[in-house]
N, C-alpha and C positions, 0 to 999 in steps of 0.2 A: 781675653783672646781664646779662640777654641781652635783646636788641631783635628777635630774628628773627621771633617771633610777636606783636609789636605794630603790623604794618603791615596795613591793610586793603586787599584789593583789590577789595572790594565798595563800592557807592556809596549815596548817599541814595535814589537810585531803588529800591535793595533794600528798603531800611529801610522806604519807603513800601508796598513790595509786601508786606513781612512784616506791617506793621501793617494792612494791608487783609485779610490773612488770619485775623485774630482773630475777626471775626464769624462767617465760615463755619466756623471752627474750634470756636467756641463752639456753633453750631447743631448742628455733628456730634457733638459731645460730649454735646449735650443729647439727641440721637436714640438715641446709645449707651446712656444711662441709662435712656430710655423702653423700649428693646428689653432691657435687663439684668434686668427683673423685679425689681429691687431695691425693696423696699417702706419702708424705713427711711430716715429724713431723713439720719442720718449715712451710711448705705451710699450713697445717692443722691449726696450731697455728695462723698465720696470718688471715686467713679467718676468724676463730672463733672470734679473737678480733676484727676485722673490721665490722663482721655481728653483734656481741653484741653490739658494740657502735652505729651502724646504727639503729638497732631496739629500742635501748634505746633513742635514739634521736627522733624517731617517737613517742615513748611514751611519751616523753616530749611535743613534738608538739601538740599531741592531747589533752594534760592537758592544755596548755597554749592558743594555737590558736583556737581549736575546742571547748573546754569548755566555754571558757571565752569569744569567738570571739575578740580577741585582736592579734595585730600583733607579730608575734613570735620573730622575731629577735630585734626588738626595745624594746620589753617587757622585754627580758632578758640582756639589755644593750648593745646589739651589735651595737653601734654607734661609729662614729669617735669622738675620744677624743679631747676636745677643746683645749687642749695641753698635751705635755709630751709623745708623741707617739715615737719620736727619743729617749728620754730618756729610754723608754721600750727596745729599739733595744739595746742601749749601756749597760742599765742595765742586760741584760741577761747573757753576759760573766763575768761581775762584780759579780754578784750573785753566778754565778757558781763557781767562784774561791773562793769567801767567804765561801760558804759551803763546799767546797773542803778543805780549810784549816780548818775549823771546824772540819771536818771528821778526819783530821790527830791529831787535839787537843784531840779529844775523842778516839782515837786509833779505828776509826771504821775497822771492819774487812773488807777485799774486798769480795765483792758479787759474786754470781756465774754468770758465763759468760751466763747469760740467752738470752742477745742479739746476744752474738758471735755465740751461737748455731743456730741461724735462720739465719746468713749470710754465705750462702755456694757458692755465686756468686755475679757477678756485679747485676743481676737482682734483686736477694733477698737483695742485699745491699740498693738498690734504694727504695724497697718497705718498708723495714724497716725504712730507713730515712724519707720517707714520713710519715709513721704511727708515728713515735716518734716525728717529727718537726712539722707536721700540724694536722693530723687527731686526735691524742691523745690529744694535747694540746687544740684543738678547743671543742671536747666533754667535757673534764675535766672542762675547764672554763665556758662552758654554764651550766652544771650541778651546780659544786661548787661555782663558783663567780656569774653566771648569774641567777641561780635559787634558791640554797640554801642561800647564804650570804644575799640578801634581805630578805628573810623570817627571819632568824636569827636576822639580824639587826633590823628589826621592834620590835624584842621582847626583845632583850638583847643589844640593841645600836650597834653603828658601830665596837667598838673595839670587842666587844663579837661576832658580827657576823663574823668578820675577825678570830678571834682565833678558834671560834667553827666550822667553815668551813674548817678550816685548818686540824682539827683532823682527820676527815673521810678520808680527802684527803691523809694525812700520811697513815692512816691505809689500804687505798686501794692499797698502793704500799709495804706494810708490807711483803706479801708473796715473793715478787720479790727479796727481800733481806734476806730472811729466818728468819724474823722477828729480826733482830738485831736492838737493840733499838737505836745503834748510827745512823744507816741508815734511820731509820724510823724518827728520831729527825731530820735529816737533811732534810729529805722530807718535813717535818712538818715547818721548817722554811721557804723554799721555797714557801710554800702555804700561810704563812703569808705575805710574800712579794707580791704573786700574790692578795691576798686578800686586802692589803694595797692600792696597784695600782687601783684595782677594785673600791675602796671607793673613792680615792681621784681624779681619772678622771670621774667617772661614767660610764664608758665604760668597758664592758667585751671584748671587741675587744683589748683595750689596755694591760689588764692583759694576753691576749692569746699571743699577740707580746711578752710580757717578758716571758711567758713560753716558746713559741717556741725558743726564742733566747737562753733562759737557757738550753733548751733539745739540741739545735744544738751545742752549745759549749761542752757540754758533750759529744755529739756524736762524734764530730771531735776529742776531745782529746781522747775517745775511741779507735777510729781507728788509730789515730797517735801512742798510747801506743802499739798497736798490729801489727803494719807495715801493714796495709791496704792501 
């Protein structure tokens, strides 16, 4: 285990600044959609989400690298894990199956096919897959496990940091599942697993590998069940 990347030099003031950037970033992403000329709903949605993540990542960069003059990626724990990287690849499918079994036990309602609505052809399929398997996990892990977890762990300990960073992570995905508590709980459990890996390895890259592997498994299962 390594602890060198679990210590936050930023503060809750920085967290407040980052949260305050969400609305301006959303407005900026919306303007980019308007200027992009995209006419399809799926195209606009993908541009909006990608632009929003990119702008928030830029805001996070300014907070960490510009304000404190620290290396951005290393500060957020984006380092090669000393061990466990292959377990993260293998653990993604295992975690996805476990969460799915839990969903059956909780009688989780089937969520709306939001992803299916974005897939209208091969090109959109590739774009959605890249976003779900790569871009989404990278941003979410940098924010929740790279930035938020070390700050919370500094105050509430590692266990508290893992739990408290998993809660907003689950709530972020609530609207996607129409706020069904079973689905939100399942996402929260996945978030606990990502946070645990972040703490044990000291690497946000490791939790991102697990997150990406988890999403890839769910995406493949999604396509298989719908005959894509």
